[in-house]
N, C-alpha and C positions, 0 to 999 in steps of 0.2 A: 713700406709695407702697407697693403690694404687692410681695412678694418674687417673685422669678422662680424658677421651677422648673427643677432641672438640665437638663431638656429643652429649655426655652426658652432657657437660657444657651448650651446646645450650639448652637441654631438660630442665635443671635446670633453665635456664633464662627463659624460656617459661613457665615453670611450676609456677614459681613465679607470672607471671601476673595474672593468675585466679585459680591457684591451681587446674587445671584440667588436670590429668595425660594423658587421651587419647589426647586431643586436643594439650597438650604441645608435645607428642610423634609426632603427624602428622606435627605441625609446625617446628619441629626440623629435620624433613626428613626421620623419620622412615615410614614403609609402613602402609599405610592407613588401609589396611585390618587386619593387626596385631597390630594397634596402642593401642588398648584397653589393650590387653596383655602384650605389650611391656612396656606401661605406669606403669602397675601394677608391672611388673618385676624390672624395674627401681627403682621404690619406695622400693623395697626390699633390695637394694644394701646400705650397711652400708656407703660407701664413698659418696655416693648421698645424703642419708638421713643426713649425717653430713654436707654437703655444703649447704643443703636447711635449717637445722636448724641455721647455721651460717648466712645465708642471711636473714632469718626472724629475727634473733636478732639484726643484724645491722639496719633493716628496722624500728623494734620496737624503737630502740635507737634514729634513725634519726627522727621519728614522735614522740618521747616522749610519748610512750605508755607503761605502765608497769601494772603488775597485780593489784596495788591499782587503776590506772586510769580506768581499765576495771571495777573493782568491783563498784567504785564510779559511774560509768555510769549506770551499770546495776540497782544501787539503784535509780538513778535519774528516768529511765525509769519505774521501777516498782511503784514509788511513783506517777510520772505523768498519768500512765495507771490506777491506781486505784482511782484516783479522779473522781468523779460523775461530768461530765461536762455538763452544760445545753445545749440543743438542741436549736439552734438558727433559726428562720424562719424570712421571709421578711414580714414586715407589709407594706401593700400597702398604707395605709391612712398616716402613718407618714414617709413612705418611708425609713425605717431603718430597721436593724435586731434587733429582740425583742426575749426574752427568750419564748419558747413555753410552758413551766411548765413541759416538759418531761426532763429526764437526761439520758446520755449515760455513759458507763463505758468500758474501753477497757480490758475486761477480757483476751483476747488471749495475748496482750502486757504484762499485767501484769503477766500472768502464765509463759511466755517464759522468762521474766526477772528474776522473783523467781527462776525458774529452774536453770537458768545459775548462779545466786547467789549460789544456793545449790551445784551445781557442782563445782563452783570456791572455796567455802569453804571446800569442801571435804564431805558434808553432805551425798552423795549418795556413798561414797566409800564402799567397802566390809566389812569394820571394823563396819557398822552399821547394818549388815545383822545378823538375828538370828541363832544361832547354832542349830543343831538338837537337842540338849539336852534342849535347851530353848524352842523350839517348843513342844517337848513332854511335858514338864512341863506345858506349857500353854494349852495343850490339856487335860491333867490330871485335872488341875484346872477348866477348862470348864465343864468336865464331873461330878466332885465333885459338883459344883455350880448348875448343871441341877438337880442332885439327890437331893440336899437340897432344892430347889425349889419345887419339887414335893412332899417332906415330909411336908414342910410348908403349901403347898396347900391342904393337908389332903390325897393325893393320897398314895395308898398303894404300893409304890415302893418295890423293892427288896433290903432289906437291906444288903444282902450278896455284891451286888455290890458296895453300898456306901462304906461298909468297906474296900472292895478290892481297890477301887478307893482313899480311904484316905490312905490305907498303901502304895500305889504307889506314892502318893502325899508327904507322909513322907520320903521316900526312896529317892525321888528325891530331897528333900530339904537338906538332909543330904549330898548327893553329889555335891551340887553346891558351895560349898566352902564358901558361906557367912552366912550360917545358916538360911536362910529365907525360 
């Protein structure tokens, strides 16, 4: 691995403050006019990325933050955000806060926490995307269902289309490997 220059090391130190490559480049002494591009270029260098990763790992260890801690706190935020909290108003007669009878729910907080939990556990990884064959199978099943509904409703649909879709469906089931 090649050695970092003092200016690159300063860039890394500045970058770790706010994770803003443009501002870090400026603070490290790179040209203000080209700081955006310079910051982006520096973040593509393997030796700089390795040093940043090393510093992030040190910081996480120092602050006792790991993946379990992050996930546990996402769960807490989601649970707190999904509670219906009573809206409080000031009662001038009793001179205290009282429930108004209305409730609020932090849907934005709940959605963001749930999204982060999903990302954290890999729910949105590519392995959960449908393959082209699965999409085609769903389309064929949908067409077959539509035609069956027409027949059940007494419509005089084209039975040749039903036969064609049924054959396509059977062919796709033979090719999916699980016999369904």
